[in-house]
N, C-alpha and C positions, 0 to 999 in steps of 0.2 A: 428465182430469188432458189436455190440448191443449197443442199444438206449432204456434208460433207462428212462422215461420221469418223473418219479419222481426225478431223479438226475439233471436232465434237471431244473424241477420247485427249486429245492435248489440253482442253481447256478446261477439265476435271480438273485438275494442279490448283490453278488459279481458283476457280469455282470451292474447290476445297480450302485455300489459302481465304478467303474472302468471308470463307463461312469461319473459321473459327475465329479470324480477329474481331468479326460477329459477336461470339460467345465469348471472347476474352472481356470485350467491352462492358457486355452484358455482367458478367462475374464480377466485374468493377463496379459495375454499377451500384448490386449487391450488397456487398461489400460493406461501402463505404454506406448507406443507407441501414447497413446491419449495426455498423460502428456508432451512427449519428443516432440511433433510437440505444444505443444501449446509455448512450453518453448524454443524450438529452434525458434522459428516461422520466417515468414520475417518481418525486423522490416521497419514502413511505415515511 
């Protein structure tokens, strides 16, 4: 098993894209949850 620093640096782009994808999915889930809470909240 070898460690190649240049390969690690090359893969940072893909790791960043993956993290942004995870963040986007989490944001969508949060927004949907907030909308559902407002639409189905307690009626006074």
